C-alpha positions, 0 to 999 in steps of 0.5 A: 058119072058126068054126061058125055058132053061135059066130059069132052068139053074143052074151054077155049085157050083164051079162057083157060087159066095160065099156070103160075110160072113162078114157084111158090115159097114152099116149092122154091127151096125143094130139091128134086127127089134123088133116085137111089142107085139100083144094086148090082145084084138085082140084075141077073146075068144073061144066064139068070140066077142060080142057087150059088148066087145067093151066097155071093150077092152082096147086100141081098136081103136076109132070107131071100129064096130062089124059086124057078130062077127068080129071087123071092123076097119075104115080107115082115113076119107076123106074130102068128107066124113067129109063135107057130115057129117057136112052138113047133121048133121047141116041140120038134127039138124035144122029140126028135131022135138023136140022129136028127136035127131041127133047123130054122130058116135054112135054105135047101138046094133042090137044083141049079135054079131052086133054093127055097127056104122052108120055115123049119126043116128036120135034117139028118145029123150027118147033113151038118157040114160046119158052122159056115154052112148056108144050105142043105141038100134034099137028101139031108131033109126028112121034113119040110115045114111051111107056115103060110103067109098072105103074100106066100099063099101060092108058093107055100100051097102049090109051088114049094110042095111040088119042088119038095116032092120032086126032090124026094123030101119024104114029109111036108107040113103046111100050117094055116092060120084058122082064126088065130089057131094053127091048122096043120096039113100033113103030107107024105111022099108017094115014091112011085109018083114023086107027089105028096099024099095028104095023110091028115088035117090037125086042129087042136093037137098034132099027134103023129108017128112019122117021121118020128113020134110027135105030140104037140098041143097046138092050142098052146099058142094062146099062152105063148 
């Protein structure tokens, strides 16, 4: 670190170099950077964003969520995230009973200002309302699954489970990256407290009887 005297010294005006007022050849033809117009959807109304806004905002990025009235944009998906999603979706579809359906990256409207998008959900078949449907209701959802990313750690570990539990979704799985292998943290809703209770941590194999019989070889991610 320079000493205080050097740090505060200022050369007399006569000794300072005058800046060249003529632009050099490189900058002479350069244009000022153009500012892109701000999209209309980025500025909320005085009442803030609501769950219905996600269906009407033009140009909004894909997979935008609404959490606590704030738009949340997702980062590009990692290979780990993609492989875990493929493995779980495939196995859940294989074992889910006929009255349930597996849906990937569909929002759930939990309230006027809460519309998160779990990575995977298992829903009741009668919750499907048509091919133009963009969201489910919490009463439709049996299981919500979140694969944790670096940018979403707080949301996936704290805020989203709170919201899912308060909305009455009975089962929640959180998937963490443990040195390239998925570790599954399994939670079940305590209806008396409206909070999740941890029922197990699964490393190499996910074997459960609720919400239905599940037996997934998590190590298979190495071969995908």
